[in-house]
C-alpha positions, 0 to 999 in steps of 0.5 A, a space after each residue: 746153873 749150880 745144882 741145889 742140894 735138897 735135904 729130905 727128912 723122913 718121918 718114919 724113915 726106916 718104914 717101907 716107904 722111907 726105905 724104898 725112897 732111900 734105896 731108889 734114890 741111891 740106885 738111880 744116882 748110881 745108874 743102877 735103875 732108870 727113872 721109868 714111872 717117875 712123873 718128873 721123867 715125863 716129857 712135860 717136866 724134862 726141861 725143868 731144873 728139878 733136882 736129880 736123884 743124886 741131889 737129895 741127902 736123906 735123914 730122918 726120925 724113927 722110933 725103931 732102932 734099926 738101919 736102912 740096910 737092915 730094913 731093905 734086906 728084910 723087905 728083899 728077903 720077904 718079897 724080893 722087892 729089891 735087887 740084892 746087887 742094888 743093896 750091895 752096890 748102895 751099901 755106902 749110901 744106905 749106911 750114910 743115910 742111916 747115920 743121919 736118922 735120929 730117935 724121934 720124940 715119943 709124943 703124939 703117937 697112937 698107942 698102936 704105933 707107940 708099942 713099936 718103938 724101941 729107940 728112945 730119944 735122949 731127952 724125954 718130952 712131956 709137952 707138945 712144945 718140947 716135942 716141937 723144939 726137939 724136932 726143930 733142933 734136929 732139922 736145923 742141925 741136919 740142914 747145917 751139917 749137910 749144907 742143904 739149900 732146901 729142906 723137905 720134911 716128908 711124913 711117911 710114918 703110919 697113918 694116924 687115927 682121926 684127930 678132932 681139932 678145936 678152937 685152940 687149933 684155929 689161930 697161932 695165939 690160941 695154939 701157943 696157949 696150949 703147947 705147954 699143957 701136959 697130959 693128953 697130946 694137944 696135937 698128933 705127931 704129924 702136926 708137930 712135924 709140920 709146925 717144926 718144919 714151918 718154924 724153920 721155913 722148910 717144906 712139909 709134905 704129908 704122904 699119909 692121910 694124917 692131920 699134918 698141917 691141915 689146920 688153920 694155925 699151921 697155915 698161919 705159921 707157914 704164911 708167916 715164915 714163907 714155908 710151903 
């Protein structure tokens, strides 16, 4: 059976979790590290045709203009969390992944997170719909360029403050009516990624306890497009 190429789009790519995942996948694919500690390496899962580390291709969005190499070296210098030999051996893979990261739309961010941003997208966005359109466009470009069979959008960005949903978030029609509203964000960033992923029929996973796809209008869109 031919192996599937899985796209992994990291939201907050150059953070600690995104960097660790990217270094780990590269190191395991090269045989520098075994898979001890991975649930998928347990006996109950070993006979399943799950993707291997080398089957994943990493891209993502970020608001800080840096690289996986620089981020990994920062963590290594501060805490020794990565083996220096790994970083040297995986340099080509980390550089390729860094080249697939794009500046994120600066919409729906908390004030604290927004202050960290020094990488501006080429097209400023002022509404939720514009942000969703930009995210969806980057997802489709990535999936097409990398010829992925399945795309997973994984939110590993900073946890957002609680967001109170309202009647407008209960149905697709009600949400559509407010997506062009300027001013205060009608959804946090994590939810914009969920909607963009579901629009394209892609998988969305929320690593952090942010709102993400946890509201009825998002569930309805996922059911409509067959997204997970």
